[in-house]
C-alpha positions as CSV (number, residue, x, y, z in Angstrom):
1,M,-0.1,0.0,0.0
2,V,1.0,3.6,-0.7
3,T,2.1,5.4,2.6
4,A,-0.1,8.4,4.0
5,K,3.0,10.5,3.2
6,E,3.1,9.6,-0.5
7,K,-0.5,9.0,-1.7
8,L,-1.3,8.5,-5.5
9,S,-3.9,10.0,-7.7
10,A,-4.9,8.1,-10.9
11,L,-6.2,10.7,-13.7
12,I,-7.7,9.5,-16.8
13,I,-9.7,11.2,-19.6
14,T,-12.4,9.5,-21.6
15,Y,-14.7,9.7,-24.4
16,N,-16.6,6.5,-25.5
17,E,-14.3,4.3,-24.0
18,M,-16.4,1.3,-23.2
19,G,-14.2,-2.0,-23.9
20,Y,-11.2,-0.5,-22.7
21,I,-11.9,1.6,-19.5
22,E,-13.0,-1.3,-17.4
23,K,-9.4,-2.8,-17.8
24,C,-7.6,0.6,-17.3
25,I,-9.6,1.4,-14.2
26,E,-9.0,-2.1,-12.8
27,S,-5.2,-1.7,-13.3
28,V,-5.1,1.6,-11.4
29,S,-7.0,0.1,-8.3
30,F,-4.1,0.4,-6.2
31,A,-4.2,4.3,-6.2
32,D,-5.5,6.2,-3.4
33,E,-8.0,7.9,-5.6
34,I,-9.2,7.6,-9.2
35,I,-10.5,10.5,-11.1
36,V,-11.9,10.4,-14.6
37,V,-12.8,13.4,-16.6
38,D,-15.3,12.5,-19.5
39,S,-16.0,14.6,-22.4
40,F,-20.0,13.5,-22.3
41,S,-19.4,10.0,-23.8
42,T,-22.5,8.5,-25.5
43,D,-21.7,4.8,-25.1
44,G,-22.4,4.2,-21.5
45,T,-18.7,5.0,-20.4
46,F,-20.1,8.0,-18.0
47,E,-22.8,5.7,-16.6
48,Y,-20.2,2.8,-15.8
49,L,-17.9,5.3,-14.2
50,K,-20.7,6.8,-12.1
51,N,-21.7,3.6,-10.6
52,H,-18.0,2.5,-9.9
53,P,-17.2,2.4,-6.4
54,K,-13.7,3.6,-6.8
55,V,-13.9,6.2,-9.2
56,K,-14.8,9.9,-9.1
57,V,-16.0,10.9,-12.5
58,I,-16.6,14.4,-13.8
59,Q,-18.0,15.9,-17.1
60,N,-16.1,18.4,-18.9
61,P,-16.6,19.7,-22.5
62,F,-13.5,18.6,-24.7
63,E,-11.9,21.5,-26.2
64,N,-8.3,19.9,-26.8
65,F,-6.1,17.2,-25.2
66,T,-4.0,19.8,-23.4
67,A,-6.9,21.9,-22.0
68,Q,-8.6,18.8,-20.9
69,K,-5.6,17.3,-19.2
70,S,-4.9,20.4,-17.5
71,F,-8.4,20.6,-16.3
72,T,-8.1,17.0,-14.9
73,L,-4.7,17.5,-13.2
74,K,-6.3,20.3,-11.0
75,Q,-8.7,17.7,-9.8
76,A,-6.1,15.7,-8.0
77,S,-5.9,15.7,-4.2
78,N,-2.6,14.1,-4.1
79,D,1.1,15.5,-5.4
80,W,2.1,12.3,-6.8
81,V,0.1,11.6,-10.0
82,L,-0.2,8.5,-12.4
83,F,-1.8,10.0,-15.6
84,L,-3.1,7.6,-18.2
85,D,-5.1,7.2,-21.3
86,A,-8.3,5.0,-21.2
87,D,-6.6,2.5,-23.5
88,E,-3.6,2.0,-21.3
89,I,-3.1,-0.7,-18.7
90,V,-0.7,-0.7,-15.7
91,T,0.7,-4.3,-15.5
92,G,1.6,-5.8,-11.8
93,A,5.3,-5.3,-12.4
94,L,4.7,-1.7,-13.4
95,Q,2.4,-1.2,-10.6
96,E,5.2,-2.4,-8.1
97,E,7.7,0.0,-9.7
98,V,5.4,2.7,-9.4
99,L,4.8,2.3,-5.6
100,N,8.6,1.8,-5.1
101,T,9.3,4.8,-6.9
102,I,6.9,7.1,-4.9
103,S,7.9,5.8,-1.5
104,S,11.5,6.3,-2.1
105,N,12.1,9.9,-1.3
106,T,13.2,10.4,-4.9
107,E,14.1,14.1,-6.1
108,I,13.1,13.4,-9.5
109,A,10.0,15.2,-10.6
110,A,8.7,13.5,-13.5
111,F,9.1,9.8,-15.0
112,W,8.6,8.8,-18.6
113,F,7.1,5.4,-19.3
114,Y,7.9,3.2,-22.5
115,R,4.8,1.7,-24.0
116,Q,4.2,-1.7,-25.6
117,F,1.8,-1.2,-28.4
118,M,-1.0,-3.4,-28.8
119,F,-2.9,-4.2,-32.3
120,K,-6.2,-5.8,-30.9
121,D,-4.9,-8.5,-28.7
122,E,-1.2,-8.6,-30.7
123,K,1.9,-6.9,-29.8
124,L,3.0,-4.4,-32.3
125,N,6.8,-4.5,-32.0
126,Y,8.0,-1.9,-34.6
127,S,6.1,0.4,-37.0
128,G,7.7,3.5,-35.4
129,W,6.6,2.9,-31.9
130,Q,9.4,0.8,-30.5
131,T,10.9,3.7,-28.9
132,D,7.7,5.5,-28.0
133,K,7.7,7.1,-24.4
134,N,5.4,9.6,-22.4
135,Y,5.2,11.4,-19.2
136,R,3.0,9.2,-17.1
137,L,4.1,9.4,-13.4
138,F,4.8,12.9,-11.7
139,R,4.6,15.6,-8.9
140,K,1.5,17.8,-9.7
141,S,3.4,20.6,-8.0
142,K,6.5,20.2,-10.4
143,V,4.6,20.1,-13.7
144,K,2.3,21.7,-16.2
145,F,0.8,20.7,-19.6
146,S,2.7,22.7,-22.1
147,D,0.5,25.4,-23.9
148,C,2.6,24.9,-27.2
149,K,0.7,21.7,-28.1
150,I,-3.1,20.9,-28.3
151,V,-2.4,17.2,-29.5
152,H,0.5,14.8,-28.4
153,E,0.6,17.0,-25.3
154,T,3.6,17.1,-23.3
155,L,4.9,18.3,-19.8
156,D,6.9,21.4,-19.0
157,V,8.9,19.9,-15.9
158,N,10.3,22.0,-13.0
159,G,12.9,19.5,-12.1
160,T,14.5,16.3,-13.3
161,S,13.0,13.5,-15.2
162,G,13.6,9.8,-14.9
163,I,12.4,6.6,-16.9
164,L,10.7,3.4,-15.5
165,K,11.9,0.2,-16.7
166,E,8.7,-1.6,-16.8
167,K,6.3,-0.8,-19.8
168,L,2.9,0.7,-19.9
169,V,0.6,-1.5,-22.3
170,H,-1.3,0.4,-24.8
171,Y,-4.3,-1.1,-26.8
172,C,-3.9,1.6,-29.6
173,Y,-5.8,-0.3,-32.0
174,K,-9.5,-1.6,-31.5
175,N,-10.8,-2.0,-35.2
176,Y,-9.8,-0.2,-38.6
177,E,-12.5,2.6,-38.4
178,D,-11.9,3.4,-34.6
179,Y,-8.2,4.0,-35.3
180,K,-8.8,5.7,-38.6
181,G,-11.1,8.1,-36.7
182,K,-8.6,8.8,-34.2
183,M,-5.6,9.6,-36.6
184,L,-8.1,12.0,-38.3
185,K,-9.1,13.7,-35.3
186,Y,-5.4,14.2,-34.5
187,G,-4.9,15.5,-37.7
188,R,-7.4,18.1,-37.3
189,L,-6.0,19.3,-34.3
190,K,-2.7,19.5,-35.4
191,A,-3.9,21.5,-38.3
192,I,-5.5,24.0,-35.7
193,E,-2.2,24.1,-33.7
194,S,-0.3,24.6,-36.9
195,F,-2.8,27.6,-38.1
196,Y,-2.3,29.4,-34.9
197,K,1.3,29.0,-35.1
198,E,0.9,30.8,-38.5
199,K,2.4,27.8,-40.5
200,Q,0.9,27.9,-44.4
201,Y,-0.5,25.1,-46.4
202,N,2.0,23.9,-48.9
203,Y,1.0,21.2,-51.5
204,V,4.6,19.8,-52.0
205,K,4.9,19.6,-48.1
206,M,1.8,17.8,-47.7
207,V,2.9,15.0,-50.5
208,L,6.4,14.9,-49.3
209,K,5.6,14.6,-45.3
210,T,2.8,12.0,-46.0
211,S,5.1,9.8,-48.1
212,W,7.8,10.3,-45.6
213,K,5.7,9.5,-42.5
214,F,4.8,6.2,-44.4
215,F,8.2,5.3,-45.6
216,N,9.9,6.2,-42.3
217,H,7.8,4.0,-40.3
218,Y,7.1,1.1,-42.6
219,I,10.5,0.8,-43.9
220,L,13.1,2.6,-41.7
221,R,11.3,1.9,-38.6
222,L,10.6,-1.7,-39.5
223,G,6.8,-1.5,-39.8
224,I,7.3,-4.2,-42.4
225,L,8.4,-6.7,-39.8
226,D,4.7,-6.4,-38.2
227,G,3.3,-7.9,-41.1
228,K,-0.3,-6.6,-42.2
229,K,-1.0,-4.7,-39.0
230,G,2.3,-2.9,-39.7
231,F,1.1,-1.9,-42.8
232,I,-2.4,-0.6,-41.5
233,I,-0.9,1.2,-38.8
234,C,1.7,3.2,-41.0
235,Y,-1.0,3.8,-43.6
236,L,-3.4,5.4,-41.2
237,N,-0.5,7.2,-39.4
238,A,0.2,8.6,-42.7
239,L,-3.5,9.4,-43.5
240,G,-3.3,11.6,-40.4
241,V,-0.7,13.6,-41.7
242,L,-2.5,14.1,-45.0
243,E,-5.4,15.3,-43.1
244,R,-3.6,17.9,-41.0
245,Y,-2.5,19.7,-44.4
246,K,-6.2,19.2,-45.7
247,E,-7.5,20.9,-42.6
248,L,-4.9,23.5,-42.5
249,K,-5.9,24.3,-46.2
250,R,-9.7,24.5,-45.1
251,L,-8.9,26.7,-42.2
252,E,-6.9,29.1,-44.3
253,Q,-9.7,29.1,-46.9
254,K,-12.5,29.9,-44.2
255,N,-9.9,32.7,-42.6
256,E,-9.8,34.3,-46.3
257,L,-13.4,34.2,-46.7
258,A,-13.9,35.7,-43.2
259,Y,-11.7,38.4,-44.2
260,Y,-13.3,39.5,-47.6
261,L,-16.8,39.2,-45.8
262,V,-16.0,42.0,-43.5
263,M,-14.1,44.1,-45.9
264,P,-16.0,47.6,-46.5
């Protein structure tokens, strides 16, 4: 058990996560509190969480990932926070490492987790994800989510960072349509991010970066060794890049139209 001095809050954000959230909640049941912020799910996720005896669930409208996670972080009662996505699972070995870490009087403020990606119930060993890592365990008092990103958010850490040895299991791929929808959503959010940074649509860049994304992940990062599932993942990841540029073009056209409509 976590000592009274070093209690742990498990934080999760959700939207339509039935089929994943149950295992995620079970895997963090060792935490002193579990807080889930739901973006008004329509598939029964909120009702499931509302009736769960170990979970405090709050509904909050989704603006972007950084805003939602910043809101969720503020809800934590404890300084040590374990922040997961709803499709991530803490293994028994990782649980033990987390508990040992926060009870060790460490001066490290935040810890990266490597992730084991799962394609349905099969391991995805390559496809560009083999070195993927994210901040998942940190002190609330030492971090804030960076304002520079609204998707693939990261932390600004006031202090040193470490890396845990055990991997977090990430069930990234439920089915084709679900993953495709996720990549398109990420692409649109990245476009908004680029638009506000005044980056401009460029057809040549769109073609080159989309092609490079696929080539890099499928050939250079060995997605080909993951077989059919590697091809699917690499194709859909490249599709997300294509969507980013398409959405950026749409935003620019919409902005130009608004400009001409308000001209005298």
